C-alpha positions as CSV (number, residue, x, y, z in Angstrom):
1,T,0.0,0.0,0.0
2,G,0.9,3.7,-0.1
3,V,1.3,4.1,-3.9
4,G,-1.6,6.6,-4.0
5,F,-3.4,5.0,-6.9
6,Q,-4.1,1.6,-8.5
7,P,-1.1,1.1,-10.7
8,D,-1.3,-0.5,-14.2
9,F,2.4,-1.3,-14.4
10,V,4.6,-2.3,-11.5
11,W,8.4,-2.9,-11.5
12,V,9.8,-4.4,-8.3
13,K,13.5,-5.1,-7.4
14,N,15.0,-6.7,-4.3
15,R,17.7,-4.2,-3.1
16,S,19.2,-5.9,-0.1
17,D,19.9,-9.6,-0.9
18,T,23.0,-10.5,-2.8
19,D,21.7,-13.6,-4.5
20,G,20.9,-11.9,-7.8
21,W,17.1,-11.7,-7.4
22,P,15.6,-10.5,-10.7
23,H,13.6,-7.4,-11.6
24,I,9.9,-8.3,-11.7
25,L,7.7,-6.5,-14.2
26,T,3.9,-6.9,-14.1
27,D,1.1,-5.0,-15.8
28,A,-2.7,-4.8,-16.0
29,V,-3.0,-5.7,-19.7
30,R,-1.5,-9.1,-18.9
31,G,-3.3,-9.2,-15.5
32,G,-1.8,-9.4,-12.1
33,G,0.5,-12.4,-11.9
34,P,2.3,-13.0,-15.2
35,S,5.8,-11.4,-14.9
36,L,8.7,-10.5,-17.1
37,Q,12.3,-10.0,-15.9
38,S,14.1,-7.0,-17.5
39,N,17.6,-8.5,-16.7
40,S,16.7,-11.8,-18.5
41,T,15.9,-13.1,-22.0
42,G,13.5,-15.6,-20.5
43,A,9.9,-16.0,-21.4
44,E,7.0,-14.7,-19.2
45,V,6.7,-16.4,-15.8
46,A,3.3,-17.9,-15.2
47,A,0.7,-16.2,-13.0
48,N,0.7,-19.0,-10.5
49,S,4.4,-18.7,-9.6
50,S,5.3,-17.7,-6.0
51,G,7.3,-14.6,-5.1
52,Y,5.7,-12.3,-7.7
53,V,3.1,-9.5,-7.9
54,S,-0.3,-11.3,-7.9
55,A,-2.8,-8.5,-8.2
56,F,-3.3,-4.7,-8.3
57,A,-5.0,-2.9,-5.4
58,T,-6.6,0.5,-5.0
59,D,-3.5,1.8,-3.3
60,G,-0.8,-0.4,-4.6
61,F,-0.3,-4.1,-5.3
62,V,-0.3,-7.6,-3.7
63,V,2.7,-9.9,-3.5
64,T,2.7,-13.6,-3.0
65,E,4.8,-15.9,-0.9
66,G,5.8,-19.5,-1.2
67,D,8.9,-21.2,-2.7
68,T,12.5,-20.1,-3.0
69,R,11.3,-17.3,-5.4
70,F,9.6,-15.6,-2.4
71,A,12.5,-13.1,-2.1
72,N,11.8,-11.7,-5.5
73,T,9.1,-9.4,-4.0
74,N,8.6,-10.1,-0.3
75,G,11.5,-11.9,1.4
76,S,11.8,-11.7,5.2
77,S,13.7,-8.6,6.2
78,A,14.7,-7.8,2.6
79,T,14.3,-4.2,1.3
80,Y,12.7,-3.4,-2.0
81,V,12.1,-0.6,-4.5
82,S,9.0,-0.4,-6.7
83,W,8.2,1.9,-9.6
84,N,4.5,2.3,-10.4
85,W,2.8,3.8,-13.5
86,L,-0.9,4.7,-14.1
87,A,-2.1,3.8,-17.6
88,G,-5.7,3.2,-18.5
89,G,-6.8,0.0,-16.8
90,S,-6.8,-3.5,-18.4
91,G,-6.8,-2.1,-22.0
92,S,-8.9,-2.1,-25.1
93,S,-8.5,-3.1,-28.8
94,N,-6.5,-0.7,-31.0
95,T,-6.7,-1.2,-34.8
96,N,-4.5,1.8,-35.8
97,G,-1.6,-0.5,-36.9
98,S,-1.4,-3.4,-39.3
99,I,-1.3,-5.6,-36.2
100,T,-4.3,-5.2,-33.8
101,S,-3.0,-4.5,-30.3
102,T,-4.5,-4.3,-26.8
103,V,-3.6,-0.8,-25.4
104,S,-3.9,0.7,-21.9
105,A,-2.9,4.3,-22.3
106,N,-2.5,7.5,-20.2
107,P,-2.0,10.2,-22.8
108,T,-1.6,12.9,-20.1
109,A,1.4,11.1,-18.7
110,G,2.7,10.0,-22.1
111,F,2.7,6.3,-21.1
112,S,1.0,3.2,-22.5
113,I,1.1,-0.6,-22.2
114,V,0.7,-2.4,-25.5
115,S,0.2,-6.2,-26.1
116,Y,0.3,-7.6,-29.6
117,T,1.0,-10.9,-31.5
118,G,4.0,-10.8,-33.8
119,T,3.8,-11.7,-37.5
120,G,7.5,-12.0,-38.4
121,A,7.0,-9.5,-41.2
122,N,7.3,-5.7,-41.3
123,A,4.3,-4.2,-39.5
124,T,2.9,-1.3,-37.5
125,V,1.4,-1.4,-34.0
126,G,-1.0,1.1,-32.4
127,H,0.1,2.7,-29.1
128,G,-2.9,4.9,-28.1
129,L,-1.0,8.1,-27.1
130,G,-1.8,10.5,-29.9
131,V,1.8,11.9,-30.1
132,P,5.0,10.5,-31.6
133,L,6.8,8.2,-29.1
134,D,10.2,9.0,-27.6
135,M,10.8,5.5,-26.2
136,V,9.6,2.0,-26.9
137,I,10.5,-1.1,-24.9
138,T,9.4,-4.6,-26.3
139,K,9.8,-8.1,-25.0
140,P,8.6,-11.4,-26.5
141,R,6.5,-13.2,-23.8
142,N,6.7,-16.7,-25.1
143,G,8.7,-19.0,-27.4
144,G,11.9,-19.3,-25.4
145,S,14.7,-16.9,-24.8
146,H,14.6,-13.5,-26.7
147,S,16.2,-10.2,-26.0
148,W,14.4,-7.0,-25.0
149,G,14.2,-4.3,-27.7
150,V,14.6,-0.6,-26.9
151,Y,13.9,2.4,-29.2
152,Q,14.8,5.9,-28.0
153,R,14.3,9.0,-30.1
154,Y,17.4,11.1,-30.5
155,G,19.0,12.7,-33.5
156,S,18.3,11.7,-37.1
157,S,19.4,8.1,-36.6
158,G,17.3,7.4,-33.6
159,A,14.8,5.2,-35.5
160,E,17.6,2.8,-36.4
161,T,19.2,2.5,-32.9
162,Q,18.8,-0.9,-31.4
163,L,19.4,-1.3,-27.6
164,Q,18.8,-4.3,-25.4
165,L,17.8,-4.1,-21.7
166,N,19.3,-7.5,-20.9
167,S,22.7,-6.8,-22.5
168,T,25.7,-4.5,-22.1
169,T,26.3,-4.5,-25.9
170,A,26.6,-1.1,-27.5
171,P,23.7,0.3,-29.5
172,N,23.4,-1.3,-33.0
173,E,22.6,1.0,-35.9
174,G,20.8,-1.7,-37.9
175,T,17.2,-1.6,-38.9
176,S,15.9,-5.1,-37.9
177,F,14.1,-3.8,-34.8
178,W,12.2,-0.7,-35.9
179,N,12.6,-0.9,-39.7
180,G,14.4,2.4,-39.8
181,T,11.2,4.3,-39.0
182,H,10.4,6.7,-36.2
183,P,7.1,6.2,-34.3
184,T,4.2,8.4,-35.4
185,S,1.3,9.8,-33.3
186,T,-0.6,6.5,-33.7
187,V,1.8,3.7,-34.4
188,F,5.4,2.4,-34.0
189,T,7.0,0.2,-36.7
190,V,8.6,-3.2,-36.2
191,N,10.7,-5.3,-38.5
192,T,11.4,-9.0,-38.3
193,A,13.7,-9.3,-35.3
194,S,12.6,-11.6,-32.5
195,A,12.9,-8.8,-30.0
196,T,10.1,-6.8,-31.6
197,N,8.1,-9.0,-34.0
198,N,8.7,-12.7,-33.8
199,S,6.1,-14.8,-35.6
């Protein structure tokens, strides 16, 4: 409790244990429970796993307890940090792109959560914000290990910059993530890379 609102996106990290506990990312579009780990290439962790965010509450979020993963979010005497964002609830269908997406958007804050199914071919995805995006972070949720993809707008080559949250590799100036295209006020563009548009 104490967040001050019911969050739609929660990012939690164990600060005190030295056992390498992961970052835990949960959102309202996927529902309380399924989690991704920003420091990992792994697929989504199932909703029934222990030691994760299990639900969103009117003033924060609920964490589970159970097996050895308990310390991810609520270990005894461990300290944590959480970042919480307000979007637009569980989301609704968005048909602005060539791929239909589910979008939970907060245009005032300039933040949205987007879920879509990849096609493996060049495509566009609606984001619901009404202004060109400055940053996009993507992660495949299934199908084994895949990197995170990050777009950040800067300079004339920003659309072609490829970063990965889970890697210390320098930015790549290729076009396989974003197809060399800046996001518009309605969509962002994805190419064929597994980080952004795996079939």
